[in-house]
ZABA-809721 format. One record per atom (N, C-alpha, C): residue number from 1; residue in one letter; x, y, z. Coordinates in nm, 4 decimals, decimal comma. Example, Ala and Ser with C-alpha at 12.3 -4.5 7.8 and 13.67 -1.06 7.14 Angstrom:
<1 A <1,3190 -0,5690 0,7800>>
<1 A <1,2300 -0,4500 0,7800>>
<1 A <1,3200 -0,3300 0,7800>>
<2 S <1,2850 -0,2250 0,7080>>
<2 S <1,3670 -0,1060 0,7140>>
<2 S <1,2900 0,0030 0,7870>>
***
This chain:
<1 M <-0,9308 0,3001 -0,9986>>
<1 M <-0,9102 0,4006 -1,1001>>
<1 M <-0,7608 0,4172 -1,1288>>
<2 L <-0,6792 0,4260 -1,0225>>
<2 L <-0,5353 0,4437 -1,0432>>
<2 L <-0,4740 0,3243 -1,1153>>
<3 A <-0,5199 0,2033 -1,0792>>
<3 A <-0,4653 0,0840 -1,1441>>
<3 A <-0,4912 0,0861 -1,2937>>
<4 R <-0,6101 0,1295 -1,3351>>
<4 R <-0,6409 0,1368 -1,4786>>
<4 R <-0,5648 0,2515 -1,5453>>
<5 R <-0,5584 0,3640 -1,4781>>
<5 R <-0,4983 0,4826 -1,5386>>
<5 R <-0,3465 0,4714 -1,5542>>
<6 F <-0,2809 0,4059 -1,4582>>
<6 F <-0,1351 0,3994 -1,4595>>
<6 F <-0,0841 0,2574 -1,4835>>
<7 Y <-0,1647 0,1747 -1,5512>>
<7 Y <-0,1300 0,0355 -1,5766>>
<7 Y <0,0033 0,0206 -1,6502>>
<8 S <0,0302 0,1060 -1,7458>>
<8 S <0,1503 0,0905 -1,8277>>
<8 S <0,2750 0,1563 -1,7675>>
<9 C <0,2617 0,2193 -1,6525>>
<9 C <0,3771 0,2837 -1,5884>>
<9 C <0,4686 0,1790 -1,5255>>
<10 S <0,5917 0,2173 -1,5036>>
<10 S <0,6883 0,1267 -1,4425>>
<10 S <0,6565 0,1082 -1,2943>>
<11 V <0,7179 0,0065 -1,2338>>
<11 V <0,6986 -0,0187 -1,0917>>
<11 V <0,7465 0,1007 -1,0097>>
<12 A <0,8565 0,1633 -1,0513>>
<12 A <0,9085 0,2795 -0,9787>>
<12 A <0,8074 0,3940 -0,9761>>
<13 V <0,7438 0,4194 -1,0888>>
<13 V <0,6426 0,5259 -1,0955>>
<13 V <0,5223 0,4890 -1,0095>>
<14 N <0,4779 0,3643 -1,0188>>
<14 N <0,3643 0,3207 -0,9381>>
<14 N <0,3951 0,3262 -0,7889>>
<15 L <0,5184 0,2914 -0,7507>>
<15 L <0,5578 0,3020 -0,6100>>
<15 L <0,5525 0,4467 -0,5629>>
<16 R <0,5993 0,5358 -0,6439>>
<16 R <0,5972 0,6780 -0,6082>>
<16 R <0,4538 0,7270 -0,5913>>
<17 L <0,3664 0,6903 -0,6839>>
<17 L <0,2258 0,7285 -0,6738>>
<17 L <0,1615 0,6714 -0,5481>>
<18 F <0,1947 0,5475 -0,5181>>
<18 F <0,1352 0,4822 -0,4021>>
<18 F <0,1831 0,5433 -0,2707>>
<19 N <0,3082 0,5857 -0,2677>>
<19 N <0,3671 0,6381 -0,1446>>
<19 N <0,3317 0,7834 -0,1142>>
<20 V <0,2619 0,8512 -0,2037>>
<20 V <0,2299 0,9915 -0,1776>>
<20 V <0,1130 1,0084 -0,0814>>
<21 A <0,0479 0,8969 -0,0429>>
<21 A <-0,0650 0,9061 0,0501>>
<21 A <-0,0152 0,9486 0,1880>>
<22 L <-0,0920 1,0323 0,2543>>
<22 L <-0,0618 1,0746 0,3909>>
<22 L <-0,1629 1,0104 0,4848>>
<23 W <-0,1146 0,9630 0,5988>>
<23 W <-0,2011 0,8933 0,6937>>
<23 W <-0,2273 0,9831 0,8138>>
<24 N <-0,3512 0,9851 0,8619>>
<24 N <-0,3932 1,0638 0,9776>>
<24 N <-0,4310 0,9721 1,0926>>
<25 N <-0,4799 1,0324 1,2005>>
<25 N <-0,5258 0,9542 1,3148>>
<25 N <-0,6630 0,8942 1,2858>>
<26 F <-0,6777 0,7664 1,3144>>
<26 F <-0,8022 0,6946 1,2904>>
<26 F <-0,8369 0,6130 1,4144>>
<27 S <-0,9631 0,5746 1,4286>>
<27 S <-1,0028 0,4843 1,5365>>
<27 S <-0,9494 0,3451 1,5060>>
<28 T <-0,9554 0,2559 1,6061>>
<28 T <-0,9040 0,1200 1,5878>>
<28 T <-0,9770 0,0482 1,4745>>
<29 G <-1,1086 0,0603 1,4712>>
<29 G <-1,1856 -0,0037 1,3646>>
<29 G <-1,1480 0,0506 1,2281>>
<30 S <-1,1274 0,1817 1,2216>>
<30 S <-1,0875 0,2431 1,0952>>
<30 S <-0,9489 0,1962 1,0531>>
<31 F <-0,8576 0,1795 1,1508>>
<31 F <-0,7238 0,1319 1,1183>>
<31 F <-0,7287 -0,0092 1,0606>>
<32 D <-0,8134 -0,0941 1,1167>>
<32 D <-0,8257 -0,2309 1,0647>>
<32 D <-0,8753 -0,2293 0,9203>>
<33 K <-0,9749 -0,1465 0,8927>>
<33 K <-1,0268 -0,1359 0,7563>>
<33 K <-0,9225 -0,0758 0,6627>>
<34 L <-0,8500 0,0242 0,7123>>
<34 L <-0,7470 0,0887 0,6310>>
<34 L <-0,6315 -0,0068 0,6029>>
<35 R <-0,5957 -0,0881 0,7032>>
<35 R <-0,4897 -0,1874 0,6851>>
<35 R <-0,5290 -0,2863 0,5750>>
<36 S <-0,6525 -0,3334 0,5781>>
<36 S <-0,7013 -0,4255 0,4744>>
<36 S <-0,7030 -0,3585 0,3380>>
<37 A <-0,7485 -0,2354 0,3341>>
<37 A <-0,7540 -0,1616 0,2077>>
<37 A <-0,6135 -0,1389 0,1524>>
<38 Y <-0,5178 -0,1103 0,2403>>
<38 Y <-0,3778 -0,0883 0,2007>>
<38 Y <-0,3252 -0,2112 0,1264>>
<39 V <-0,3452 -0,3290 0,1854>>
<39 V <-0,2966 -0,4529 0,1246>>
<39 V <-0,3724 -0,4817 -0,0043>>
<40 K <-0,5045 -0,4665 -0,0011>>
<40 K <-0,5847 -0,4952 -0,1199>>
<40 K <-0,5482 -0,4019 -0,2351>>
<41 C <-0,5280 -0,2738 -0,2057>>
<41 C <-0,4908 -0,1780 -0,3109>>
<41 C <-0,3559 -0,2112 -0,3719>>
<42 I <-0,2607 -0,2506 -0,2881>>
<42 I <-0,1289 -0,2890 -0,3410>>
<42 I <-0,1435 -0,4083 -0,4342>>
<43 K <-0,2208 -0,5077 -0,3911>>
<43 K <-0,2377 -0,6282 -0,4730>>
<43 K <-0,3044 -0,5958 -0,6063>>
<44 V <-0,4072 -0,5136 -0,6038>>
<44 V <-0,4764 -0,4769 -0,7285>>
<44 V <-0,3871 -0,3897 -0,8151>>
<45 F <-0,3240 -0,2908 -0,7541>>
<45 F <-0,2426 -0,1937 -0,8271>>
<45 F <-0,1247 -0,2589 -0,8978>>
<46 F <-0,0623 -0,3590 -0,8323>>
<46 F <0,0561 -0,4221 -0,8892>>
<46 F <0,0282 -0,5602 -0,9482>>
<47 G <-0,0979 -0,6015 -0,9515>>
<47 G <-0,1368 -0,7238 -1,0204>>
<47 G <-0,1110 -0,8542 -0,9470>>
<48 Y <-0,1061 -0,8522 -0,8146>>
<48 Y <-0,0884 -0,9755 -0,7375>>
<48 Y <-0,2240 -1,0423 -0,7152>>
<49 T <-0,2228 -1,1749 -0,6999>>
<49 T <-0,3467 -1,2456 -0,6693>>
<49 T <-0,3803 -1,2270 -0,5221>>
<50 K <-0,5058 -1,2518 -0,4861>>
<50 K <-0,5463 -1,2305 -0,3470>>
<50 K <-0,4826 -1,3317 -0,2524>>
<51 F <-0,4310 -1,4415 -0,3034>>
<51 F <-0,3683 -1,5435 -0,2207>>
<51 F <-0,2170 -1,5250 -0,2065>>
<52 Y <-0,1615 -1,4260 -0,2743>>
<52 Y <-0,0163 -1,4035 -0,2697>>
<52 Y <0,0234 -1,3545 -0,1302>>
<53 S <0,1371 -1,3975 -0,0817>>
<53 S <0,1858 -1,3604 0,0512>>
<53 S <0,2069 -1,2088 0,0616>>
<54 V <0,1503 -1,1504 0,1661>>
<54 V <0,1632 -1,0061 0,1870>>
<54 V <0,3088 -0,9696 0,2144>>
<55 I <0,3758 -1,0469 0,2991>>
<55 I <0,5160 -1,0197 0,3322>>
<55 I <0,6038 -1,0293 0,2079>>
<56 A <0,5843 -1,1326 0,1275>>
<56 A <0,6640 -1,1482 0,0049>>
<56 A <0,6384 -1,0322 -0,0905>>
<57 M <0,5129 -0,9926 -0,1024>>
<57 M <0,4769 -0,8838 -0,1926>>
<57 M <0,5415 -0,7519 -0,1482>>
<58 L <0,5307 -0,7208 -0,0191>>
<58 L <0,5891 -0,5968 0,0308>>
<58 L <0,7409 -0,5972 0,0165>>
<59 T <0,8016 -0,7122 0,0383>>
<59 T <0,9472 -0,7242 0,0236>>
<59 T <0,9892 -0,7029 -0,1219>>
<60 E <0,9187 -0,7645 -0,2150>>
<60 E <0,9504 -0,7490 -0,3570>>
<60 E <0,9400 -0,6038 -0,4021>>
<61 L <0,8392 -0,5339 -0,3513>>
<61 L <0,8156 -0,3958 -0,3934>>
<61 L <0,8941 -0,2941 -0,3108>>
<62 G <0,9521 -0,3382 -0,2006>>
<62 G <1,0268 -0,2469 -0,1146>>
<62 G <0,9361 -0,1532 -0,0366>>
<63 L <0,8151 -0,1991 -0,0075>>
<63 L <0,7200 -0,1174 0,0683>>
<63 L <0,7215 -0,1577 0,2152>>
<64 H <0,6802 -0,0649 0,3005>>
<64 H <0,6713 -0,0912 0,4437>>
<64 H <0,5415 -0,1624 0,4762>>
<65 K <0,5432 -0,2395 0,5861>>
<65 K <0,4177 -0,2925 0,6385>>
<65 K <0,3342 -0,1727 0,6824>>
<66 F <0,2051 -0,1909 0,6889>>
<66 F <0,1137 -0,0822 0,7216>>
<66 F <0,1493 -0,0171 0,8552>>
<67 D <0,1716 -0,0982 0,9581>>
<67 D <0,2019 -0,0431 1,0905>>
<67 D <0,3318 0,0357 1,0909>>
<68 S <0,4325 -0,0128 1,0201>>
<68 S <0,5601 0,0591 1,0110>>
<68 S <0,5418 0,1924 0,9383>>
<69 L <0,4611 0,1912 0,8361>>
<69 L <0,4344 0,3133 0,7602>>
<69 L <0,3647 0,4176 0,8472>>
<70 I <0,2669 0,3743 0,9230>>
<70 I <0,1943 0,4664 1,0115>>
<70 I <0,2887 0,5226 1,1170>>
<71 D <0,3711 0,4368 1,1787>>
<71 D <0,4661 0,4845 1,2796>>
<71 D <0,5645 0,5843 1,2200>>
<72 K <0,6119 0,5551 1,1013>>
<72 K <0,7070 0,6454 1,0342>>
<72 K <0,6427 0,7817 1,0067>>
<73 C <0,5192 0,7795 0,9589>>
<73 C <0,4501 0,9057 0,9291>>
<73 C <0,4195 0,9851 1,0550>>
<74 R <0,3893 0,9163 1,1616>>
<74 R <0,3609 0,9851 1,2882>>
<74 R <0,4852 1,0526 1,3449>>
<75 N <0,6011 0,9917 1,3225>>
<75 N <0,7250 1,0457 1,3777>>
<75 N <0,7842 1,1572 1,2938>>
<76 D <0,7388 1,1725 1,1704>>
<76 D <0,7939 1,2781 1,0833>>
<76 D <0,7359 1,4129 1,1134>>
***
């Protein structure tokens, strides 16, 4: 829904929208599913193909890896 609604917004606006999510405590299985969803949502939201490198994509967008993001949120 967000990808369709904010398709014409700039990358900066989309990054801001994407970063407003707050992460809570989850079980290990839930974290694995959430990690996959995190990557898949970024790829869909910013128009990357499913075969595009996750590291390259995160670097281009200036986003944190999922684990780094969770650690950062836990420490705040």
